[in-house]
RODO-2510 file (C-alpha; in nm, 4 decimals, decimal comma):
residues 94
     n   res          X          Y          Z
     1     x     9,2051     9,7023    12,2676
     2     x     9,2666     9,4713    12,5467
     3     x     9,5853     9,2923    12,7040
     4     x     9,7835     9,0891    12,9636
     5     x     9,9161     9,3260    13,2051
     6     x    10,2379     9,1156    13,2540
     7     x    10,2501     9,0727    12,8434
     8     x    10,2321     9,5096    12,8407
     9     x    10,5008     9,5137    13,1202
    10     x    10,7336     9,3301    12,9158
    11     x    10,6905     9,4636    12,6347
    12     x    10,7905     9,8033    12,7179
    13     x    11,1294     9,6773    12,8455
    14     x    11,4326     9,7843    12,6527
    15     x    11,5608     9,5350    12,4019
    16     x    11,6488     9,2951    12,4418
    17     x    11,4481     9,1801    12,7228
    18     x    11,1216     9,3710    12,5300
    19     x    11,0513     9,5793    12,2386
    20     x    11,0553     9,8891    12,4390
    21     x    10,6789     9,9920    12,3314
    22     x    10,3419    10,0220    12,4806
    23     x    10,0401     9,8287    12,4020
    24     x     9,8807    10,1262    12,5969
    25     x    10,0276    10,4333    12,3018
    26     x     9,8995    10,1655    12,0919
    27     x     9,5493    10,1622    12,1542
    28     x     9,5600    10,5189    12,1733
    29     x     9,7471    10,6401    11,8365
    30     x     9,8302    10,3319    11,6215
    31     x     9,7108    10,5018    11,2758
    32     x     9,5033    10,1406    11,1601
    33     x     9,3263    10,3808    10,8926
    34     x     9,6981    10,3362    10,6778
    35     x     9,8125     9,9913    10,8644
    36     x     9,8647     9,6912    10,6139
    37     x     9,7175     9,4076    10,7831
    38     x     9,7952     9,0348    10,7101
    39     x     9,7218     8,6800    10,9118
    40     x    10,0083     8,5490    11,0966
    41     x    10,0483     8,2676    11,2417
    42     x     9,8237     8,0629    11,4587
    43     x     9,8525     8,0907    11,8688
    44     x     9,9113     7,8303    12,0937
    45     x     9,5258     7,8079    12,1130
    46     x     9,4967     7,7905    11,7302
    47     x     9,2845     8,1177    11,7252
    48     x     9,3897     8,3332    11,4215
    49     x     9,6359     8,5992    11,4679
    50     x     9,7172     8,8984    11,2437
    51     x     9,9902     9,1251    11,2121
    52     x     9,9182     9,5163    11,1626
    53     x    10,1996     9,7208    11,0152
    54     x    10,1301    10,0618    11,0472
    55     x    10,2598    10,4259    11,2338
    56     x    10,2916    10,4835    11,5610
    57     x    10,3833    10,8194    11,6710
    58     x    10,6133    10,8621    11,3351
    59     x    10,7404    10,5286    11,3954
    60     x    10,6722    10,2061    11,1650
    61     x    10,5656     9,9409    11,3842
    62     x    10,4291     9,5934    11,3673
    63     x    10,1456     9,5086    11,6253
    64     x    10,0531     9,1471    11,6365
    65     x     9,6805     9,1015    11,7462
    66     x     9,4223     8,8358    11,7681
    67     x     9,0125     8,9183    11,7481
    68     x     8,7970     8,9314    12,0294
    69     x     8,4569     8,8486    11,8644
    70     x     8,3644     9,1786    11,6969
    71     x     8,3818     9,4053    12,0227
    72     x     8,7859     9,4130    12,0567
    73     x     9,1614     9,3191    11,9403
    74     x     9,3527     9,1624    12,1917
    75     x     9,7594     9,3140    12,1558
    76     x    10,0172     8,9829    12,1833
    77     x    10,3479     9,2125    12,0275
    78     x    10,4118     9,5794    11,9495
    79     x    10,7567     9,5976    11,8041
    80     x    10,9697     9,8463    11,5382
    81     x    10,8822     9,6914    11,1586
    82     x    11,1424     9,4654    11,0233
    83     x    11,3283     9,5535    10,7025
    84     x    11,0594     9,3041    10,5492
    85     x    10,7716     9,4513    10,6898
    86     x    10,8843     9,7841    10,5551
    87     x    10,9446     9,6910    10,2114
    88     x    10,6119     9,4951    10,2199
    89     x    10,4417     9,8621    10,3577
    90     x    10,6329    10,0484    10,0577
    91     x    10,5500     9,8194     9,8210
    92     x    10,1606     9,9088     9,9064
    93     x    10,2186    10,2335     9,7269
    94     x    10,4316    10,1577     9,4105
***
């Protein structure tokens, strides 16, 4: 997983300036195996983006990312999952 360092610093700031979460933590401990992944809106460049909703240190979060070929993902945003995302994630197991 890679990221833009200024974006990481902003994301780490507590709300409302950021989301209070660190991309480095997601790189090391995001639970990809149980994550729900869906396509998101396209980025400014028109490239595909995805949202992975899953657990990071016991907390349900949403990680927005893009693919860098088959080699890596690029973290765009990491935040607490919204109520809608929580319901959709829980619905996978009903």
